[in-house]
N, C-alpha and C positions, 0 to 999 in steps of 0.2 A: 545592470537587466537579472529581467525578474528570472526567483526561481519555480521549474513548473513542477506539479505535482497531478499526477493520475492515477486517482484510485477506479476500482473496481470491488462497489458493491451492493448488495445489491434489496439491500430495505429501502426505498426508498423516503425516508424522513432521516436517515442514517446519510445516506448522499448528499442527498439536498444539504442539508445541516453542512457535512464535512465544505463543501463544492461552495458555498456560501460565504461559512468564519472563514477559509483559509486563502478564497478570491479576499476576501477583507483584509486577510495580513499581506498583501501585498505577492499573495504565489495566484503565476497563472495555474488554472485549473481542467485536466482534462475529464471525460468521467464517464464509466464503462457499466451497466447494471445487472454485467455476468450472465446475459443472455443465448448469447453466443460463443463460438467454439472456442478453447483456449487459442489458438489459432487467427484467428481473429482477433483480438484482445491483443495478440500481441506484436500483429500488425501495426494493430493504433499505437501501440505501444513507444517501435521501431519510428516513426508518421512522425509522433508529437516529440520525443526524446526528451522526455522529464525527467528527474534529479535525483525524485521520490519516487513510492508506488506505498500507495495505501490499497490493502489486497486483502477483502474477507475470505475465507477460506471458507462459508461452505454457501454456493450461489445453483441456479437453478442448473446453469449447462455447463458449468464450468466448476471443475474440482479445483479447489486454491493449491492445493500441492501440487497439483499436474503445473497449477499456471507459474507458483515460483520453483518447479522441475524447469521445466522450459526458461523460465528469464535467465534459471542460472547456468543453464548449459548454452543460452546464443547469447555469440560475443559481442550480439550489439545489442546485452540489454544485463549483461551479467554485473557489471559491475555499478549497479542501479541500485542503493539502498532500497528495501524491502518490510514494509512497519507492516506487518500484520494485528487487524481488528479484528476479532471475532468473537467466540461465544464458546468456542470451545476451548473449554479452559484448562480437561484432561492433560496430563504426564504424555501422555503419553502420541497427543496433538503438537504438544510444545516441542515434544524427540525429535519428531518428523522436520517439523518449522528448523527446530533448530541442524540436523541431517543436512535440508538445503539451505541453508546459508544463511535464514533470517536470521537475523541478531536482534530486532527488536520486536514485539508480540506483547500483544498486550488485547487484555480483558474487556470484552462491551458494558457488564454489568455490574461491572468494576469502578468504570471510566464514565463519565459525563461524556459529551464528546469535548466540553470547553474545557475538561484536565487531559483530554487525547490530545489535543490539538495545544495544549502549554508541553503535556511533554514529545511529541513530533519536535518543537520547535527548541525546545531547550536540547535535544537529541543533537539537531542539525545543526544550533548556534556553535554546541562544544566539541562538531564535525572540521567545519567550518576554524575554528577557531586551532586545533589539531594542526591544521595543514596549513595551517602559514607558516 
């Protein structure tokens, strides 16, 4: 069965590049451009039941930190690993993410889309090996 990834990202170039490249890697991908309320995105995530979530923090209608908090506080989504992929590189943002239980925090201007996907796959492949 294919692994599912839910992406919340407002930059169309990044959003569709991630969607296309992850689909080519064999993932089933659902996307959200961050133009809806946190509750709407949370509903979509619950319906899709992803194995992983890629979340930008700077979005038009959704505060990424509030989204991460909502994901952690909901029993249906609390165990889904969240990968932050954002432009926020300051220590406060990293700390806020860590305090919300986000273990994977990547900075957009430090990585190409291909580098991010390589690291994403490396993390999940290592987690799957550990779980066996």
